[in-house]
NUVEX-796798 format. One line per 5 residues: number of its first residue (from 1); for each residue x, y, z of C-alpha. Coordinates in steps of 0.25 Angstrom, whole numbers. Layout:
BEGIN
NUM> X,Y,Z | ...
***
This chain:
BEGIN
1> 127,251,161 | 127,251,176 | 137,241,183 | 130,230,190 | 134,233,203
6> 127,248,201 | 115,242,196 | 115,232,209 | 117,245,218 | 107,252,211
11> 96,242,212 | 99,240,227 | 98,255,229 | 85,256,222 | 79,244,229
16> 83,250,243 | 75,263,239 | 63,255,234 | 63,247,248 | 62,260,255
21> 53,267,246 | 45,258,237 | 38,270,230 | 52,275,226 | 54,278,211
26> 68,271,212 | 61,258,207 | 64,263,193 | 79,264,196 | 78,250,201
31> 71,245,189 | 81,251,180 | 93,245,188 | 87,232,188 | 84,233,173
36> 99,236,170 | 102,224,178 | 94,216,170 | 83,212,180 | 72,215,171
41> 61,208,179 | 64,215,192 | 66,229,185 | 52,227,178 | 45,224,192
46> 52,235,199 | 49,245,189 | 35,241,187 | 32,241,202 | 38,255,202
51> 29,260,192 | 17,255,199 | 20,265,209 | 26,276,200 | 19,274,187
56> 23,289,182 | 38,287,184 | 43,289,170 | 57,283,173 | 52,271,179
61> 44,269,165 | 57,270,158 | 64,260,166 | 52,251,163 | 53,253,149
66> 68,249,149 | 64,236,158 | 54,232,147 | 63,236,136 | 74,226,142
71> 63,216,144 | 58,217,129 | 44,223,132 | 45,234,123 | 31,239,122
76> 31,240,137 | 44,247,136 | 39,257,126 | 27,259,135 | 35,262,147
81> 43,272,139 | 31,280,134 | 25,280,148 | 38,286,153 | 37,297,142
86> 22,300,146 | 27,302,160 | 40,309,159 | 41,314,144 | 51,309,134
91> 67,310,134 | 78,304,126 | 80,292,136 | 66,288,134 | 65,290,119
96> 78,281,118 | 72,271,126 | 60,271,118 | 68,271,105 | 75,256,110
101> 60,251,113 | 57,255,99 | 69,247,94 | 65,235,102 | 51,235,98
106> 56,236,83 | 49,250,81 | 62,255,73 | 55,267,68 | 51,273,81
111> 65,270,87 | 72,277,75 | 63,289,75 | 66,291,91 | 80,288,89
116> 82,297,78 | 75,309,87 | 84,305,99 | 96,305,90 | 94,319,84
121> 94,324,98 | 105,316,103 | 114,312,91 | 126,307,99 | 117,298,108
126> 124,284,105 | 112,276,110 | 102,284,102 | 112,280,89 | 113,266,92
131> 97,264,95 | 95,272,82 | 104,263,74 | 97,250,79 | 83,256,76
136> 87,259,62 | 95,246,60 | 85,236,66 | 74,236,56 | 83,233,44
141> 89,222,52 | 76,216,57 | 71,216,43 | 82,206,39 | 78,197,49
146> 62,198,50 | 60,198,35 | 64,183,33 | 55,180,44 | 43,189,39
151> 43,182,26 | 41,168,33 | 30,173,43 | 24,184,36 | 25,193,47
156> 35,197,59 | 31,197,73 | 37,205,85 | 44,193,89 | 51,191,76
161> 55,206,76 | 61,205,90 | 68,192,87 | 75,200,74 | 79,211,83
166> 86,202,92 | 94,194,81 | 100,207,75 | 114,208,79 | 120,220,86
171> 107,225,91 | 109,230,106 | 94,231,108 | 91,217,105 | 87,208,118
176> 92,192,117 | 82,182,111 | 75,174,120 | 80,159,121 | 72,149,114
181> 60,142,123 | 66,128,121 | 79,133,126 | 74,140,139 | 85,141,151
186> 84,131,163 | 83,143,172 | 71,152,177 | 65,162,168 | 59,175,173
191> 46,180,168 | 52,189,158 | 60,178,152 | 49,169,152 | 40,179,144
196> 52,181,134 | 53,167,131 | 38,165,130 | 37,175,119 | 49,170,112
201> 39,158,109 | 32,160,95 | 18,157,100 | 19,167,111 | 17,182,108
206> 16,188,123 | 19,184,136 | 16,191,151 | 20,188,164 | 8,193,173
211> 7,194,188 | -4,189,197 | -11,202,196 | -11,202,181 | 0,213,179
216> 11,210,168 | 25,208,174 | 32,204,162 | 28,205,147 | 32,200,133
221> 19,204,126 | 19,205,111 | 4,205,108 | -6,215,106 | -14,210,118
226> -13,219,130 | -3,212,139 | -8,220,152 | -23,216,149 | -19,202,146
231> -11,200,158 | -23,205,167 | -33,197,160 | -25,184,161 | -21,187,175
236> -36,188,179 | -39,175,171 | -29,168,179 | -33,174,193 | -47,170,190
241> -44,156,185 | -35,154,198 | -44,160,208 | -58,157,203 | -57,144,194
246> -45,136,196 | -39,136,209 | -50,131,217 | -50,119,209 | -38,116,201
251> -27,125,207 | -21,138,201 | -19,139,186 | -7,136,180 | -9,141,166
256> -21,146,156 | -22,145,141 | -31,155,135 | -34,154,119 | -40,165,111
261> -43,166,96 | -27,168,93 | -18,171,106 | -17,161,116 | -15,165,131
266> -7,156,140 | -6,159,155 | 4,152,165 | 3,156,179 | 15,156,188
271> 17,159,203 | 18,174,202 | 9,177,190 | 7,172,175 | 12,171,162
276> 4,175,150 | 7,171,136 | 1,176,124 | 1,164,113 | -1,168,98
281> -8,161,88 | 3,150,86 | 2,146,101 | -4,133,106 | -7,129,119
286> 5,118,118 | 15,128,114 | 12,138,125 | 11,128,136 | 24,121,132
291> 33,133,129 | 27,141,141 | 29,130,151 | 43,129,147 | 45,144,151
296> 36,145,164 | 44,132,168 | 56,142,168 | 49,154,175 | 58,157,187
301> 45,162,196 | 37,149,194
***
């Protein structure tokens, strides 16, 4: 763990370099320092901006993978690791990070296979041993929690699996559970916090925060629908409504509901972009509007 003063010093130095040379690859070091400080939103923006200029910088993809792992975006974290492997090849550090992502995703067989290989190459590595123990222990402990729920509902969804992981004691990988929506704090929510609370609502399976250009800034997307395509499509719908239909007569659009055969999409426009919520078959307009409104009211940028 880097002491707080050292992190602040590193952040300041990296920022000075970037101010002098915006094309510098020091952005990756800055993003990593911000991540270690816990400023995940800022770390994400810094790393995302740097990767636009340096898409083939493998180390930056690893930093982005760690940021997304910390944010709970496990599929995105895995994609970033695999992109880094494509660019720079494999190594022990990358494989260890990938194993940790597999554990978070509940892909324990993949994690165990990878960690056993790493353990054979480095049997004295304590971190590898701890992760291997977790990957071997969690499936049985999850089963004890999941089986009663599965017998009642007939199936186990991804959110239930994640809740089970979070409820297992002495698991260093488990993030803290989200607060109940009815007990939200009186302070302001960041975009990532808002999305986290949104997907904790049983009727919502996915949520995106999208900028005015249709690019995803934050994601909590647990559906098979392509998030990038959804963001671009609904941003374009919003743009057309605002510029071609609504604004001339009624003012700027605030929210939009789109019902399909199964999912329901609810868009809420804010000053710096929009939030897109994917409601499952149990969702109703009243449910979405009431619960999402309580979150949007706490959004810090509105």
